[in-house]
PyMOL Python script that loads the backbone (N, CA, C, O; Angstrom):
from pymol import cmd

cmd.read_pdbstr("""\
ATOM      1  N   UNK A   1     114.332 101.055 115.075  1.00  0.00           N
ATOM      2  CA  UNK A   1     113.110 101.348 114.351  1.00  0.00           C
ATOM      3  C   UNK A   1     111.911 100.871 115.157  1.00  0.00           C
ATOM      4  O   UNK A   1     111.953  99.828 115.809  1.00  0.00           O
ATOM      5  N   UNK A   2     110.841 101.657 115.098  1.00  0.00           N
ATOM      6  CA  UNK A   2     109.599 101.273 115.747  1.00  0.00           C
ATOM      7  C   UNK A   2     108.871 100.256 114.867  1.00  0.00           C
ATOM      8  O   UNK A   2     109.041 100.249 113.647  1.00  0.00           O
ATOM      9  N   UNK A   3     108.060  99.395 115.491  1.00  0.00           N
ATOM     10  CA  UNK A   3     107.385  98.344 114.737  1.00  0.00           C
ATOM     11  C   UNK A   3     105.936  98.639 114.377  1.00  0.00           C
ATOM     12  O   UNK A   3     105.430  98.067 113.412  1.00  0.00           O
ATOM     13  N   UNK A   4     105.248  99.509 115.112  1.00  0.00           N
ATOM     14  CA  UNK A   4     103.804  99.589 114.953  1.00  0.00           C
ATOM     15  C   UNK A   4     103.256 100.960 114.580  1.00  0.00           C
ATOM     16  O   UNK A   4     102.108 101.252 114.917  1.00  0.00           O
ATOM     17  N   UNK A   5     103.988 101.783 113.927  1.00  0.00           N
ATOM     18  CA  UNK A   5     103.494 103.102 113.549  1.00  0.00           C
ATOM     19  C   UNK A   5     102.645 102.986 112.283  1.00  0.00           C
ATOM     20  O   UNK A   5     103.162 102.612 111.231  1.00  0.00           O
ATOM     21  N   UNK A   6     101.346 103.302 112.369  1.00  0.00           N
ATOM     22  CA  UNK A   6     100.512 103.187 111.170  1.00  0.00           C
ATOM     23  C   UNK A   6     100.835 104.238 110.108  1.00  0.00           C
ATOM     24  O   UNK A   6     100.558 104.019 108.929  1.00  0.00           O
ATOM     25  N   UNK A   7     101.400 105.346 110.492  1.00  0.00           N
ATOM     26  CA  UNK A   7     101.728 106.389 109.527  1.00  0.00           C
ATOM     27  C   UNK A   7     102.853 106.002 108.587  1.00  0.00           C
ATOM     28  O   UNK A   7     102.932 106.525 107.475  1.00  0.00           O
ATOM     29  N   UNK A   8     103.717 105.106 109.003  1.00  0.00           N
ATOM     30  CA  UNK A   8     104.867 104.708 108.199  1.00  0.00           C
ATOM     31  C   UNK A   8     104.626 103.420 107.416  1.00  0.00           C
ATOM     32  O   UNK A   8     105.548 102.904 106.784  1.00  0.00           O
ATOM     33  N   UNK A   9     103.419 102.900 107.447  1.00  0.00           N
ATOM     34  CA  UNK A   9     103.130 101.635 106.779  1.00  0.00           C
ATOM     35  C   UNK A   9     103.452 101.682 105.284  1.00  0.00           C
ATOM     36  O   UNK A   9     103.999 100.717 104.750  1.00  0.00           O
ATOM     37  N   UNK A  10     103.127 102.784 104.597  1.00  0.00           N
ATOM     38  CA  UNK A  10     103.395 102.887 103.159  1.00  0.00           C
ATOM     39  C   UNK A  10     104.861 103.125 102.846  1.00  0.00           C
ATOM     40  O   UNK A  10     105.275 103.031 101.690  1.00  0.00           O
ATOM     41  N   UNK A  11     105.640 103.428 103.857  1.00  0.00           N
ATOM     42  CA  UNK A  11     107.080 103.608 103.650  1.00  0.00           C
ATOM     43  C   UNK A  11     107.776 102.265 103.802  1.00  0.00           C
ATOM     44  O   UNK A  11     108.622 101.902 102.986  1.00  0.00           O
ATOM     45  N   UNK A  12     107.415 101.525 104.853  1.00  0.00           N
ATOM     46  CA  UNK A  12     108.048 100.226 105.082  1.00  0.00           C
ATOM     47  C   UNK A  12     107.539  99.166 104.115  1.00  0.00           C
ATOM     48  O   UNK A  12     108.304  98.295 103.700  1.00  0.00           O
ATOM     49  N   UNK A  13     106.263  99.225 103.749  1.00  0.00           N
ATOM     50  CA  UNK A  13     105.681  98.320 102.766  1.00  0.00           C
ATOM     51  C   UNK A  13     105.099  99.201 101.669  1.00  0.00           C
ATOM     52  O   UNK A  13     103.919  99.549 101.713  1.00  0.00           O
ATOM     53  N   UNK A  14     105.912  99.561 100.693  1.00  0.00           N
ATOM     54  CA  UNK A  14     105.495 100.531  99.677  1.00  0.00           C
ATOM     55  C   UNK A  14     104.276 100.093  98.869  1.00  0.00           C
ATOM     56  O   UNK A  14     104.079  98.909  98.597  1.00  0.00           O
ATOM     57  N   UNK A  15     103.474 101.072  98.498  1.00  0.00           N
ATOM     58  CA  UNK A  15     102.342 100.840  97.611  1.00  0.00           C
ATOM     59  C   UNK A  15     102.669 101.470  96.257  1.00  0.00           C
ATOM     60  O   UNK A  15     103.428 102.435  96.168  1.00  0.00           O
ATOM     61  N   UNK A  16     102.086 100.907  95.223  1.00  0.00           N
ATOM     62  CA  UNK A  16     102.362 101.353  93.857  1.00  0.00           C
ATOM     63  C   UNK A  16     101.243 102.256  93.349  1.00  0.00           C
ATOM     64  O   UNK A  16     100.062 101.972  93.554  1.00  0.00           O
ATOM     65  N   UNK A  17     101.619 103.329  92.696  1.00  0.00           N
ATOM     66  CA  UNK A  17     100.657 104.201  92.025  1.00  0.00           C
ATOM     67  C   UNK A  17     101.111 104.374  90.579  1.00  0.00           C
ATOM     68  O   UNK A  17     102.307 104.386  90.287  1.00  0.00           O
ATOM     69  N   UNK A  18     100.153 104.505  89.694  1.00  0.00           N
ATOM     70  CA  UNK A  18     100.444 104.764  88.293  1.00  0.00           C
ATOM     71  C   UNK A  18     100.039 106.211  88.010  1.00  0.00           C
ATOM     72  O   UNK A  18      98.898 106.606  88.249  1.00  0.00           O
ATOM     73  N   UNK A  19     100.985 106.987  87.501  1.00  0.00           N
ATOM     74  CA  UNK A  19     100.719 108.385  87.157  1.00  0.00           C
ATOM     75  C   UNK A  19     101.006 108.581  85.681  1.00  0.00           C
ATOM     76  O   UNK A  19     101.745 107.808  85.072  1.00  0.00           O
ATOM     77  N   UNK A  20     100.416 109.621  85.113  1.00  0.00           N
ATOM     78  CA  UNK A  20     100.724 109.984  83.734  1.00  0.00           C
ATOM     79  C   UNK A  20     101.773 111.081  83.746  1.00  0.00           C
ATOM     80  O   UNK A  20     101.679 112.040  84.513  1.00  0.00           O
ATOM     81  N   UNK A  21     102.752 110.934  82.905  1.00  0.00           N
ATOM     82  CA  UNK A  21     103.777 111.961  82.772  1.00  0.00           C
ATOM     83  C   UNK A  21     103.114 113.226  82.235  1.00  0.00           C
ATOM     84  O   UNK A  21     102.451 113.179  81.199  1.00  0.00           O
ATOM     85  N   UNK A  22     103.281 114.355  82.923  1.00  0.00           N
ATOM     86  CA  UNK A  22     102.650 115.586  82.452  1.00  0.00           C
ATOM     87  C   UNK A  22     103.258 116.131  81.156  1.00  0.00           C
ATOM     88  O   UNK A  22     102.672 116.994  80.501  1.00  0.00           O
ATOM     89  N   UNK A  23     104.424 115.625  80.798  1.00  0.00           N
ATOM     90  CA  UNK A  23     105.084 116.121  79.590  1.00  0.00           C
ATOM     91  C   UNK A  23     104.700 115.321  78.345  1.00  0.00           C
ATOM     92  O   UNK A  23     104.442 115.904  77.291  1.00  0.00           O
ATOM     93  N   UNK A  24     104.659 113.972  78.459  1.00  0.00           N
ATOM     94  CA  UNK A  24     104.408 113.164  77.260  1.00  0.00           C
ATOM     95  C   UNK A  24     103.207 112.228  77.367  1.00  0.00           C
ATOM     96  O   UNK A  24     102.799 111.635  76.368  1.00  0.00           O
ATOM     97  N   UNK A  25     102.628 112.084  78.580  1.00  0.00           N
ATOM     98  CA  UNK A  25     101.457 111.241  78.752  1.00  0.00           C
ATOM     99  C   UNK A  25     101.741 109.771  79.020  1.00  0.00           C
ATOM    100  O   UNK A  25     100.805 108.994  79.206  1.00  0.00           O
ATOM    101  N   UNK A  26     102.985 109.376  79.046  1.00  0.00           N
ATOM    102  CA  UNK A  26     103.379 107.995  79.330  1.00  0.00           C
ATOM    103  C   UNK A  26     102.952 107.622  80.748  1.00  0.00           C
ATOM    104  O   UNK A  26     103.005 108.463  81.646  1.00  0.00           O
ATOM    105  N   UNK A  27     102.526 106.368  80.966  1.00  0.00           N
ATOM    106  CA  UNK A  27     102.216 105.895  82.309  1.00  0.00           C
ATOM    107  C   UNK A  27     103.531 105.592  83.033  1.00  0.00           C
ATOM    108  O   UNK A  27     104.423 104.943  82.487  1.00  0.00           O
ATOM    109  N   UNK A  28     103.626 106.074  84.267  1.00  0.00           N
ATOM    110  CA  UNK A  28     104.845 105.935  85.062  1.00  0.00           C
ATOM    111  C   UNK A  28     104.484 105.314  86.403  1.00  0.00           C
ATOM    112  O   UNK A  28     103.533 105.744  87.055  1.00  0.00           O
ATOM    113  N   UNK A  29     105.245 104.301  86.817  1.00  0.00           N
ATOM    114  CA  UNK A  29     105.036 103.676  88.124  1.00  0.00           C
ATOM    115  C   UNK A  29     105.834 104.430  89.175  1.00  0.00           C
ATOM    116  O   UNK A  29     107.015 104.718  88.983  1.00  0.00           O
ATOM    117  N   UNK A  30     105.181 104.747  90.285  1.00  0.00           N
ATOM    118  CA  UNK A  30     105.882 105.387  91.398  1.00  0.00           C
ATOM    119  C   UNK A  30     105.419 104.728  92.692  1.00  0.00           C
ATOM    120  O   UNK A  30     104.221 104.579  92.931  1.00  0.00           O
ATOM    121  N   UNK A  31     106.374 104.339  93.517  1.00  0.00           N
ATOM    122  CA  UNK A  31     106.063 103.710  94.796  1.00  0.00           C
ATOM    123  C   UNK A  31     105.971 104.764  95.887  1.00  0.00           C
ATOM    124  O   UNK A  31     106.566 105.836  95.776  1.00  0.00           O
ATOM    125  N   UNK A  32     105.229 104.460  96.934  1.00  0.00           N
ATOM    126  CA  UNK A  32     104.995 105.415  98.012  1.00  0.00           C
ATOM    127  C   UNK A  32     106.271 105.814  98.742  1.00  0.00           C
ATOM    128  O   UNK A  32     106.280 106.837  99.427  1.00  0.00           O
ATOM    129  N   UNK A  33     107.343 105.046  98.621  1.00  0.00           N
ATOM    130  CA  UNK A  33     108.601 105.420  99.267  1.00  0.00           C
ATOM    131  C   UNK A  33     109.588 106.073  98.298  1.00  0.00           C
ATOM    132  O   UNK A  33     110.732 106.337  98.669  1.00  0.00           O
ATOM    133  N   UNK A  34     109.156 106.338  97.055  1.00  0.00           N
ATOM    134  CA  UNK A  34     109.982 107.061  96.089  1.00  0.00           C
ATOM    135  C   UNK A  34     109.749 108.558  96.246  1.00  0.00           C
ATOM    136  O   UNK A  34     108.611 109.001  96.401  1.00  0.00           O
ATOM    137  N   UNK A  35     110.809 109.321  96.205  1.00  0.00           N
ATOM    138  CA  UNK A  35     110.685 110.772  96.217  1.00  0.00           C
ATOM    139  C   UNK A  35     110.320 111.243  94.813  1.00  0.00           C
ATOM    140  O   UNK A  35     109.475 112.122  94.644  1.00  0.00           O
ATOM    141  N   UNK A  36     110.958 110.659  93.819  1.00  0.00           N
ATOM    142  CA  UNK A  36     110.662 111.001  92.429  1.00  0.00           C
ATOM    143  C   UNK A  36     111.114 109.857  91.529  1.00  0.00           C
ATOM    144  O   UNK A  36     111.909 109.008  91.932  1.00  0.00           O
ATOM    145  N   UNK A  37     110.592 109.848  90.303  1.00  0.00           N
ATOM    146  CA  UNK A  37     111.017 108.904  89.272  1.00  0.00           C
ATOM    147  C   UNK A  37     111.104 109.662  87.951  1.00  0.00           C
ATOM    148  O   UNK A  37     110.477 110.707  87.778  1.00  0.00           O
ATOM    149  N   UNK A  38     111.883 109.126  87.032  1.00  0.00           N
ATOM    150  CA  UNK A  38     111.993 109.733  85.703  1.00  0.00           C
ATOM    151  C   UNK A  38     111.140 108.930  84.731  1.00  0.00           C
ATOM    152  O   UNK A  38     111.110 107.700  84.775  1.00  0.00           O
ATOM    153  N   UNK A  39     110.460 109.636  83.869  1.00  0.00           N
ATOM    154  CA  UNK A  39     109.661 109.000  82.823  1.00  0.00           C
ATOM    155  C   UNK A  39     110.606 108.222  81.904  1.00  0.00           C
ATOM    156  O   UNK A  39     111.630 108.743  81.460  1.00  0.00           O
ATOM    157  N   UNK A  40     110.245 106.974  81.628  1.00  0.00           N
ATOM    158  CA  UNK A  40     111.100 106.142  80.767  1.00  0.00           C
ATOM    159  C   UNK A  40     111.049 106.569  79.305  1.00  0.00           C
ATOM    160  O   UNK A  40     111.935 106.216  78.526  1.00  0.00           O
ATOM    161  N   UNK A  41     110.036 107.316  78.929  1.00  0.00           N
ATOM    162  CA  UNK A  41     109.895 107.740  77.530  1.00  0.00           C
ATOM    163  C   UNK A  41     110.618 109.058  77.258  1.00  0.00           C
ATOM    164  O   UNK A  41     111.369 109.166  76.288  1.00  0.00           O
ATOM    165  N   UNK A  42     110.393 110.072  78.119  1.00  0.00           N
ATOM    166  CA  UNK A  42     110.960 111.398  77.820  1.00  0.00           C
ATOM    167  C   UNK A  42     111.971 111.902  78.864  1.00  0.00           C
ATOM    168  O   UNK A  42     112.645 112.907  78.637  1.00  0.00           O
ATOM    169  N   UNK A  43     112.078 111.202  80.010  1.00  0.00           N
ATOM    170  CA  UNK A  43     113.053 111.596  81.022  1.00  0.00           C
ATOM    171  C   UNK A  43     112.578 112.660  81.999  1.00  0.00           C
ATOM    172  O   UNK A  43     113.335 113.065  82.881  1.00  0.00           O
ATOM    173  N   UNK A  44     111.338 113.121  81.861  1.00  0.00           N
ATOM    174  CA  UNK A  44     110.795 114.136  82.769  1.00  0.00           C
ATOM    175  C   UNK A  44     110.758 113.579  84.194  1.00  0.00           C
ATOM    176  O   UNK A  44     110.358 112.434  84.399  1.00  0.00           O
ATOM    177  N   UNK A  45     111.171 114.377  85.176  1.00  0.00           N
ATOM    178  CA  UNK A  45     111.176 113.925  86.562  1.00  0.00           C
ATOM    179  C   UNK A  45     109.817 114.191  87.199  1.00  0.00           C
ATOM    180  O   UNK A  45     109.330 115.321  87.223  1.00  0.00           O
ATOM    181  N   UNK A  46     109.219 113.119  87.714  1.00  0.00           N
ATOM    182  CA  UNK A  46     107.892 113.185  88.328  1.00  0.00           C
ATOM    183  C   UNK A  46     108.066 112.991  89.827  1.00  0.00           C
ATOM    184  O   UNK A  46     108.656 112.006  90.271  1.00  0.00           O
ATOM    185  N   UNK A  47     107.548 113.936  90.602  1.00  0.00           N
ATOM    186  CA  UNK A  47     107.684 113.889  92.055  1.00  0.00           C
ATOM    187  C   UNK A  47     106.472 113.224  92.686  1.00  0.00           C
ATOM    188  O   UNK A  47     105.352 113.344  92.191  1.00  0.00           O
ATOM    189  N   UNK A  48     106.711 112.527  93.776  1.00  0.00           N
ATOM    190  CA  UNK A  48     105.659 111.871  94.523  1.00  0.00           C
ATOM    191  C   UNK A  48     104.929 112.915  95.353  1.00  0.00           C
ATOM    192  O   UNK A  48     105.560 113.668  96.095  1.00  0.00           O
ATOM    193  N   UNK A  49     103.614 112.968  95.238  1.00  0.00           N
ATOM    194  CA  UNK A  49     102.841 113.959  95.975  1.00  0.00           C
ATOM    195  C   UNK A  49     102.163 113.374  97.212  1.00  0.00           C
ATOM    196  O   UNK A  49     101.303 114.021  97.809  1.00  0.00           O
ATOM    197  N   UNK A  50     102.540 112.163  97.600  1.00  0.00           N
ATOM    198  CA  UNK A  50     101.965 111.549  98.798  1.00  0.00           C
ATOM    199  C   UNK A  50     102.611 112.179 100.027  1.00  0.00           C
ATOM    200  O   UNK A  50     103.826 112.101 100.209  1.00  0.00           O
ATOM    201  N   UNK A  51     101.800 112.795 100.856  1.00  0.00           N
ATOM    202  CA  UNK A  51     102.309 113.392 102.102  1.00  0.00           C
ATOM    203  C   UNK A  51     102.695 112.276 103.056  1.00  0.00           C
ATOM    204  O   UNK A  51     102.010 111.257 103.145  1.00  0.00           O
ATOM    205  N   UNK A  52     103.766 112.469 103.748  1.00  0.00           N
ATOM    206  CA  UNK A  52     104.276 111.446 104.651  1.00  0.00           C
ATOM    207  C   UNK A  52     104.444 112.002 106.055  1.00  0.00           C
ATOM    208  O   UNK A  52     104.787 113.169 106.240  1.00  0.00           O
ATOM    209  N   UNK A  53     104.201 111.160 107.027  1.00  0.00           N
ATOM    210  CA  UNK A  53     104.405 111.550 108.420  1.00  0.00           C
ATOM    211  C   UNK A  53     105.873 111.850 108.700  1.00  0.00           C
ATOM    212  O   UNK A  53     106.197 112.484 109.704  1.00  0.00           O
ATOM    213  N   UNK A  54     106.755 111.400 107.822  1.00  0.00           N
ATOM    214  CA  UNK A  54     108.182 111.671 107.994  1.00  0.00           C
ATOM    215  C   UNK A  54     108.437 113.180 108.018  1.00  0.00           C
ATOM    216  O   UNK A  54     109.390 113.641 108.646  1.00  0.00           O
ATOM    217  N   UNK A  55     107.595 113.938 107.342  1.00  0.00           N
ATOM    218  CA  UNK A  55     107.764 115.383 107.278  1.00  0.00           C
ATOM    219  C   UNK A  55     107.498 116.084 108.606  1.00  0.00           C
ATOM    220  O   UNK A  55     108.033 117.167 108.842  1.00  0.00           O
ATOM    221  N   UNK A  56     106.684 115.493 109.476  1.00  0.00           N
ATOM    222  CA  UNK A  56     106.296 116.210 110.695  1.00  0.00           C
ATOM    223  C   UNK A  56     106.482 115.434 112.003  1.00  0.00           C
ATOM    224  O   UNK A  56     106.500 116.054 113.066  1.00  0.00           O
ATOM    225  N   UNK A  57     106.617 114.136 111.968  1.00  0.00           N
ATOM    226  CA  UNK A  57     106.681 113.347 113.208  1.00  0.00           C
ATOM    227  C   UNK A  57     108.065 113.407 113.845  1.00  0.00           C
ATOM    228  O   UNK A  57     109.075 113.205 113.171  1.00  0.00           O
ATOM    229  N   UNK A  58     108.108 113.683 115.137  1.00  0.00           N
ATOM    230  CA  UNK A  58     109.396 113.786 115.838  1.00  0.00           C
ATOM    231  C   UNK A  58     110.088 112.426 115.980  1.00  0.00           C
ATOM    232  O   UNK A  58     111.277 112.376 116.294  1.00  0.00           O
ATOM    233  N   UNK A  59     109.372 111.337 115.756  1.00  0.00           N
ATOM    234  CA  UNK A  59     109.955 109.997 115.871  1.00  0.00           C
ATOM    235  C   UNK A  59     110.298 109.389 114.509  1.00  0.00           C
ATOM    236  O   UNK A  59     110.686 108.224 114.434  1.00  0.00           O
ATOM    237  N   UNK A  60     110.161 110.155 113.451  1.00  0.00           N
ATOM    238  CA  UNK A  60     110.310 109.626 112.090  1.00  0.00           C
ATOM    239  C   UNK A  60     111.665 108.971 111.855  1.00  0.00           C
ATOM    240  O   UNK A  60     111.735 107.901 111.250  1.00  0.00           O
ATOM    241  N   UNK A  61     112.719 109.584 112.314  1.00  0.00           N
ATOM    242  CA  UNK A  61     114.064 109.040 112.078  1.00  0.00           C
ATOM    243  C   UNK A  61     114.195 107.638 112.676  1.00  0.00           C
ATOM    244  O   UNK A  61     114.739 106.734 112.040  1.00  0.00           O
ATOM    245  N   UNK A  62     113.699 107.465 113.889  1.00  0.00           N
ATOM    246  CA  UNK A  62     113.771 106.150 114.545  1.00  0.00           C
ATOM    247  C   UNK A  62     112.789 105.169 113.914  1.00  0.00           C
ATOM    248  O   UNK A  62     113.051 103.967 113.867  1.00  0.00           O
ATOM    249  N   UNK A  63     111.682 105.671 113.439  1.00  0.00           N
ATOM    250  CA  UNK A  63     110.621 104.817 112.909  1.00  0.00           C
ATOM    251  C   UNK A  63     110.995 104.183 111.570  1.00  0.00           C
ATOM    252  O   UNK A  63     110.847 102.972 111.403  1.00  0.00           O
ATOM    253  N   UNK A  64     111.471 104.971 110.626  1.00  0.00           N
ATOM    254  CA  UNK A  64     111.750 104.450 109.278  1.00  0.00           C
ATOM    255  C   UNK A  64     113.217 104.126 109.050  1.00  0.00           C
ATOM    256  O   UNK A  64     113.563 103.523 108.034  1.00  0.00           O
ATOM    257  N   UNK A  65     114.079 104.513 109.969  1.00  0.00           N
ATOM    258  CA  UNK A  65     115.508 104.257 109.817  1.00  0.00           C
ATOM    259  C   UNK A  65     116.219 105.440 109.177  1.00  0.00           C
ATOM    260  O   UNK A  65     115.616 106.208 108.427  1.00  0.00           O
ATOM    261  N   UNK A  66     117.482 105.578 109.473  1.00  0.00           N
ATOM    262  CA  UNK A  66     118.274 106.729 109.051  1.00  0.00           C
ATOM    263  C   UNK A  66     118.333 106.897 107.531  1.00  0.00           C
ATOM    264  O   UNK A  66     118.152 108.002 107.019  1.00  0.00           O
ATOM    265  N   UNK A  67     118.585 105.810 106.819  1.00  0.00           N
ATOM    266  CA  UNK A  67     118.734 105.907 105.358  1.00  0.00           C
ATOM    267  C   UNK A  67     117.436 106.364 104.689  1.00  0.00           C
ATOM    268  O   UNK A  67     117.463 107.262 103.847  1.00  0.00           O
ATOM    269  N   UNK A  68     116.311 105.766 105.049  1.00  0.00           N
ATOM    270  CA  UNK A  68     115.034 106.150 104.455  1.00  0.00           C
ATOM    271  C   UNK A  68     114.649 107.562 104.887  1.00  0.00           C
ATOM    272  O   UNK A  68     114.088 108.315 104.091  1.00  0.00           O
ATOM    273  N   UNK A  69     114.942 107.933 106.132  1.00  0.00           N
ATOM    274  CA  UNK A  69     114.641 109.283 106.615  1.00  0.00           C
ATOM    275  C   UNK A  69     115.369 110.324 105.760  1.00  0.00           C
ATOM    276  O   UNK A  69     114.775 111.315 105.336  1.00  0.00           O
ATOM    277  N   UNK A  70     116.661 110.088 105.512  1.00  0.00           N
ATOM    278  CA  UNK A  70     117.429 111.028 104.687  1.00  0.00           C
ATOM    279  C   UNK A  70     116.892 111.102 103.264  1.00  0.00           C
ATOM    280  O   UNK A  70     116.796 112.184 102.686  1.00  0.00           O
ATOM    281  N   UNK A  71     116.545 109.957 102.706  1.00  0.00           N
ATOM    282  CA  UNK A  71     116.020 109.912 101.328  1.00  0.00           C
ATOM    283  C   UNK A  71     114.728 110.720 101.215  1.00  0.00           C
ATOM    284  O   UNK A  71     114.527 111.437 100.235  1.00  0.00           O
ATOM    285  N   UNK A  72     113.860 110.607 102.207  1.00  0.00           N
ATOM    286  CA  UNK A  72     112.560 111.270 102.136  1.00  0.00           C
ATOM    287  C   UNK A  72     112.590 112.731 102.550  1.00  0.00           C
ATOM    288  O   UNK A  72     111.643 113.465 102.267  1.00  0.00           O
ATOM    289  N   UNK A  73     113.655 113.177 103.216  1.00  0.00           N
ATOM    290  CA  UNK A  73     113.694 114.552 103.675  1.00  0.00           C
ATOM    291  C   UNK A  73     114.741 115.412 102.971  1.00  0.00           C
ATOM    292  O   UNK A  73     114.792 116.621 103.195  1.00  0.00           O
ATOM    293  N   UNK A  74     115.571 114.812 102.128  1.00  0.00           N
ATOM    294  CA  UNK A  74     116.590 115.615 101.449  1.00  0.00           C
ATOM    295  C   UNK A  74     115.939 116.602 100.502  1.00  0.00           C
ATOM    296  O   UNK A  74     114.911 116.309  99.891  1.00  0.00           O
ATOM    297  N   UNK A  75     116.532 117.751 100.387  1.00  0.00           N
ATOM    298  CA  UNK A  75     116.029 118.792  99.498  1.00  0.00           C
ATOM    299  C   UNK A  75     116.748 118.667  98.171  1.00  0.00           C
ATOM    300  O   UNK A  75     117.973 118.557  98.124  1.00  0.00           O
ATOM    301  N   UNK A  76     115.974 118.684  97.083  1.00  0.00           N
ATOM    302  CA  UNK A  76     116.572 118.684  95.744  1.00  0.00           C
ATOM    303  C   UNK A  76     117.002 120.103  95.403  1.00  0.00           C
ATOM    304  O   UNK A  76     116.238 121.053  95.571  1.00  0.00           O
ATOM    305  N   UNK A  77     118.224 120.235  94.926  1.00  0.00           N
ATOM    306  CA  UNK A  77     118.724 121.545  94.513  1.00  0.00           C
ATOM    307  C   UNK A  77     118.823 121.525  92.993  1.00  0.00           C
ATOM    308  O   UNK A  77     119.497 120.676  92.410  1.00  0.00           O
ATOM    309  N   UNK A  78     118.148 122.465  92.373  1.00  0.00           N
ATOM    310  CA  UNK A  78     118.139 122.511  90.903  1.00  0.00           C
ATOM    311  C   UNK A  78     119.281 123.354  90.393  1.00  0.00           C
ATOM    312  O   UNK A  78     119.439 123.512  89.182  1.00  0.00           O
TER     313      UNK A  78
END
""", "prot")
cmd.dss("prot")
cmd.show_as("cartoon", "prot")
cmd.util.cbc("prot")
cmd.orient("prot")
């Protein structure tokens, strides 16, 4: 893993955001390294809309590590 990439700072040291569930209005905590979270009140899945350098950087796998890279790039199949 690389040590000094500023683009991955929110992945290695996650930041917290509070969002409102679009279905029931409940406040939901989501961290910058979460792909999605479920609302604790109604179960609605809320996706993280923070764009990440992991999506485009050729060094992303080495920078954030294999496990986090897979978590952030896996495609959800409905």
